[in-house]
DRENDO-1510 file (C-alpha; in Angstrom, 1 decimal, always signed):
<recs>
REC; n; res; u; v; w
REC; 1; MET; +0.0; +0.0; +0.0 .
REC; 2; SER; +1.4; +3.4; -0.9 .
REC; 3; LEU; +1.9; +6.1; +1.7 .
REC; 4; ALA; -0.8; +8.2; +0.1 .
REC; 5; SER; -3.4; +5.5; +0.5 .
REC; 6; ALA; -2.1; +4.7; +4.0 .
REC; 7; VAL; -2.5; +8.3; +5.1 .
REC; 8; VAL; -6.1; +8.5; +3.8 .
REC; 9; ALA; -7.0; +5.0; +4.8 .
REC; 10; THR; -9.8; +4.6; +7.3 .
REC; 11; GLU; -8.4; +3.9; +10.8 .
REC; 12; ALA; -9.8; +1.4; +13.2 .
REC; 13; ARG; -11.9; +3.5; +15.5 .
REC; 14; SER; -12.9; +3.2; +19.1 .
REC; 15; PRO; -16.4; +3.9; +20.2 .
REC; 16; SER; -15.5; +7.6; +20.6 .
REC; 17; GLY; -14.3; +7.7; +17.0 .
REC; 18; TRP; -10.5; +7.7; +17.6 .
REC; 19; ALA; -8.0; +4.9; +17.6 .
REC; 20; PRO; -6.9; +4.1; +21.1 .
REC; 21; LEU; -3.2; +4.6; +21.8 .
REC; 22; PRO; -1.1; +4.1; +24.9 .
REC; 23; LEU; -0.1; +7.2; +26.9 .
REC; 24; GLY; +3.4; +8.5; +26.3 .
REC; 25; CYS; +5.3; +11.4; +24.8 .
REC; 26; ALA; +2.3; +12.8; +23.0 .
REC; 27; PRO; -1.4; +12.1; +23.4 .
REC; 28; PRO; -3.5; +10.4; +20.9 .
REC; 29; PRO; -5.8; +12.7; +18.9 .
REC; 30; ARG; -9.1; +13.4; +20.8 .
REC; 31; PRO; -12.4; +14.6; +19.5 .
REC; 32; ARG; -12.9; +18.3; +19.6 .
REC; 33; GLU; -15.2; +18.4; +22.7 .
REC; 34; HIS; -12.4; +16.8; +24.8 .
REC; 35; ALA; -9.5; +18.8; +23.3 .
REC; 36; ALA; -9.6; +21.8; +25.7 .
REC; 37; GLU; -9.4; +19.6; +28.8 .
REC; 38; THR; -6.7; +17.3; +27.5 .
REC; 39; THR; -4.2; +19.7; +25.8 .
REC; 40; ALA; -2.9; +21.5; +28.9 .
REC; 41; TRP; -0.2; +18.9; +29.6 .
REC; 42; ILE; +1.0; +19.0; +25.9 .
REC; 43; GLU; +1.1; +22.8; +26.0 .
REC; 44; GLY; +3.0; +23.1; +29.2 .
REC; 45; GLY; +0.3; +24.9; +31.1 .
REC; 46; SER; -3.3; +26.0; +30.9 .
REC; 47; SER; -2.7; +28.1; +27.7 .
REC; 48; PRO; -4.0; +26.6; +24.5 .
REC; 49; ILE; -1.5; +25.7; +21.8 .
REC; 50; ALA; -0.1; +28.2; +19.4 .
REC; 51; GLU; -1.3; +28.7; +15.9 .
REC; 52; PRO; +1.2; +27.9; +13.1 .
REC; 53; ARG; +3.7; +30.7; +12.6 .
REC; 54; ALA; +2.8; +32.3; +15.9 .
REC; 55; PRO; +4.2; +30.5; +18.9 .
REC; 56; ALA; +2.4; +32.8; +21.4 .
REC; 57; ALA; -0.6; +31.2; +23.1 .
REC; 58; SER; -3.9; +31.5; +21.3 .
REC; 59; PRO; -7.1; +29.4; +21.2 .
REC; 60; ALA; -6.8; +25.8; +20.2 .
REC; 61; PRO; -7.5; +25.5; +16.5 .
REC; 62; GLU; -10.2; +23.3; +15.1 .
REC; 63; PRO; -8.8; +20.1; +13.7 .
REC; 64; ALA; -7.8; +20.9; +10.1 .
REC; 65; ALA; -6.0; +19.4; +7.1 .
REC; 66; TRP; -2.3; +19.8; +7.5 .
REC; 67; GLU; -0.9; +21.8; +4.5 .
REC; 68; LEU; +1.8; +19.2; +3.9 .
REC; 69; ALA; -0.5; +16.2; +4.0 .
REC; 70; PRO; -1.1; +16.1; +0.2 .
REC; 71; HIS; +2.7; +15.8; -0.2 .
REC; 72; LEU; +3.3; +12.9; +2.2 .
REC; 73; ALA; +3.4; +10.4; -0.6 .
REC; 74; SER; +6.5; +12.2; -2.1 .
REC; 75; PHE; +8.4; +12.2; +1.3 .
REC; 76; LYS; +11.2; +9.6; +1.2 .
REC; 77; SER; +11.9; +7.1; +3.8 .
REC; 78; ALA; +14.7; +8.2; +6.1 .
REC; 79; THR; +14.8; +5.2; +8.4 .
REC; 80; GLY; +13.6; +1.7; +8.5 .
REC; 81; ARG; +10.6; +0.7; +10.6 .
REC; 82; ALA; +11.5; +0.0; +14.2 .
REC; 83; ARG; +10.3; +0.6; +17.8 .
REC; 84; SER; +9.5; +4.3; +18.3 .
REC; 85; GLN; +10.5; +6.2; +21.4 .
REC; 86; HIS; +7.1; +8.0; +21.3 .
REC; 87; PHE; +4.0; +6.5; +23.0 .
REC; 88; THR; +6.0; +4.6; +25.6 .
REC; 89; GLY; +7.8; +2.5; +22.9 .
REC; 90; GLU; +4.7; +0.4; +22.1 .
REC; 91; LEU; +4.4; +1.4; +18.5 .
REC; 92; GLU; +6.7; +1.0; +15.5 .
REC; 93; GLY; +7.8; +4.1; +13.7 .
REC; 94; GLU; +9.1; +5.0; +10.3 .
REC; 95; VAL; +10.5; +8.4; +9.6 .
REC; 96; ARG; +9.8; +10.1; +6.3 .
REC; 97; ILE; +11.3; +13.4; +5.1 .
REC; 98; ASN; +10.7; +16.0; +2.4 .
REC; 99; ALA; +13.5; +17.2; +0.1 .
REC; 100; ALA; +14.5; +20.1; +2.4 .
REC; 101; ALA; +15.2; +17.6; +5.2 .
REC; 102; ALA; +17.6; +15.5; +3.0 .
REC; 103; PRO; +20.5; +15.8; +5.5 .
REC; 104; TYR; +18.5; +13.9; +8.1 .
REC; 105; PRO; +19.3; +11.7; +10.0 .
REC; 106; VAL; +23.1; +12.4; +9.4 .
REC; 107; LEU; +23.4; +15.7; +11.3 .
REC; 108; GLY; +26.3; +17.1; +13.2 .
REC; 109; PRO; +27.0; +20.2; +15.4 .
REC; 110; ALA; +27.5; +22.5; +12.4 .
REC; 111; ARG; +24.6; +21.2; +10.3 .
REC; 112; VAL; +21.0; +22.3; +10.9 .
REC; 113; LEU; +18.0; +21.8; +8.7 .
REC; 114; PRO; +16.7; +24.8; +6.7 .
REC; 115; PRO; +13.3; +26.4; +7.0 .
REC; 116; GLY; +10.7; +24.2; +5.2 .
REC; 117; ALA; +12.3; +20.9; +6.3 .
REC; 118; ALA; +9.7; +18.4; +7.4 .
REC; 119; VAL; +10.3; +15.2; +9.4 .
REC; 120; VAL; +7.3; +12.9; +9.9 .
REC; 121; GLU; +7.2; +9.8; +12.0 .
REC; 122; LEU; +4.4; +7.4; +11.1 .
REC; 123; HIS; +3.3; +5.1; +14.0 .
REC; 124; TYR; +2.0; +1.6; +13.5 .
REC; 125; PRO; +0.9; -1.1; +15.8 .
REC; 126; ALA; +3.3; -4.0; +15.5 .
REC; 127; GLY; +2.8; -5.9; +12.2 .
REC; 128; SER; +0.2; -3.4; +10.9 .
REC; 129; THR; +0.4; -1.7; +7.5 .
REC; 130; GLU; -1.9; +1.1; +8.6 .
REC; 131; PRO; -0.5; +4.0; +10.7 .
REC; 132; VAL; -2.6; +5.1; +13.7 .
REC; 133; THR; -1.0; +8.5; +14.2 .
REC; 134; LEU; +1.7; +10.7; +12.7 .
REC; 135; LEU; +4.0; +13.2; +14.5 .
REC; 136; ALA; +5.7; +15.9; +12.4 .
REC; 137; MET; +8.3; +18.6; +12.9 .
REC; 138; VAL; +8.5; +21.5; +10.4 .
REC; 139; LYS; +11.4; +23.9; +10.5 .
REC; 140; ARG; +10.0; +27.4; +10.4 .
REC; 141; PRO; +11.8; +30.7; +9.6 .
REC; 142; ALA; +14.2; +32.2; +12.2 .
REC; 143; GLY; +12.3; +33.8; +15.0 .
REC; 144; TYR; +9.3; +31.4; +15.0 .
REC; 145; ASP; +10.5; +29.8; +18.3 .
REC; 146; PRO; +14.2; +30.6; +18.9 .
REC; 147; ASP; +14.5; +28.6; +22.1 .
REC; 148; GLY; +13.0; +25.6; +20.4 .
REC; 149; GLY; +15.2; +25.7; +17.3 .
REC; 150; ASP; +12.3; +27.3; +15.3 .
REC; 151; TRP; +10.5; +23.9; +15.0 .
REC; 152; GLU; +6.8; +23.6; +14.8 .
REC; 153; TYR; +5.4; +20.3; +16.1 .
REC; 154; VAL; +2.3; +18.8; +14.6 .
REC; 155; ILE; +0.2; +15.8; +15.8 .
REC; 156; LEU; -1.8; +14.3; +13.0 .
REC; 157; THR; -4.4; +11.7; +12.3 .
REC; 158; PRO; -3.6; +9.1; +9.6 .
REC; 159; GLN; -5.8; +11.1; +7.2 .
REC; 160; GLY; -3.4; +14.1; +7.6 .
REC; 161; THR; -5.6; +16.2; +9.9 .
REC; 162; SER; -3.7; +18.2; +12.5 .
REC; 163; THR; -5.1; +17.9; +16.0 .
REC; 164; HIS; -2.4; +19.9; +17.8 .
REC; 165; ARG; +0.3; +22.1; +16.4 .
REC; 166; GLY; +2.7; +24.8; +17.3 .
REC; 167; ALA; +5.6; +25.2; +19.7 .
REC; 168; LEU; +4.2; +22.4; +21.9 .
REC; 169; ALA; +5.9; +22.5; +25.3 .
REC; 170; LEU; +6.0; +18.7; +25.8 .
REC; 171; CYS; +7.6; +18.1; +22.4 .
REC; 172; LYS; +10.1; +21.0; +22.9 .
REC; 173; ARG; +11.0; +19.6; +26.3 .
REC; 174; CYS; +12.0; +16.2; +24.9 .
REC; 175; HIS; +13.6; +17.5; +21.7 .
REC; 176; ALA; +15.7; +20.0; +23.7 .
REC; 177; ASP; +17.8; +17.0; +24.7 .
REC; 178; ALA; +18.4; +15.9; +21.1 .
REC; 179; PRO; +22.1; +16.0; +20.0 .
REC; 180; HIS; +21.7; +18.2; +16.9 .
REC; 181; ASP; +19.1; +20.8; +15.8 .
REC; 182; HIS; +16.5; +19.4; +18.2 .
REC; 183; LEU; +16.5; +16.1; +16.3 .
REC; 184; PHE; +17.2; +12.6; +17.3 .
REC; 185; GLY; +18.0; +9.8; +14.9 .
REC; 186; GLY; +15.1; +7.6; +13.7 .
REC; 187; PRO; +13.4; +4.8; +15.6 .
REC; 188; ARG; +15.8; +2.3; +17.1 .
</recs>
């Protein structure tokens, strides 16, 4: 199955309409009526997440199609599929990158990714061919979030709908420990 069809494939749904995922680094997507009460720990406080291109706090956006979702099929595989460090390590992850992120995962102290670089980790239950969630990082222009390396974090459904995005505090906290440009290597 191609990535494009995997991204738009219908996911197995729980009674609430969302695929269940274990707790971990980032939460599973939640229906809109639960979003306000479940996003505080992602955002690092009681403030809603930032809108794209504006890391200051603002109301949580309605889930919307991610602008790069139509291009996911053209992203190249940067790593093989292996256990992901996200979601308590219970899912397998595969990292895909756009052309601007071509240096990933071979980075060093003097090499950072340029604005427009996108790194997406697709998460699968063991043995499944259908992802249950996607986590993305997009390098934004200088000044977007200087203390976070100017990265925007995006939590996506398999259909490419963003449920959380911005300079997400939980993502920033973990990625601050990454060795180069707020990036770790792929799943291991």
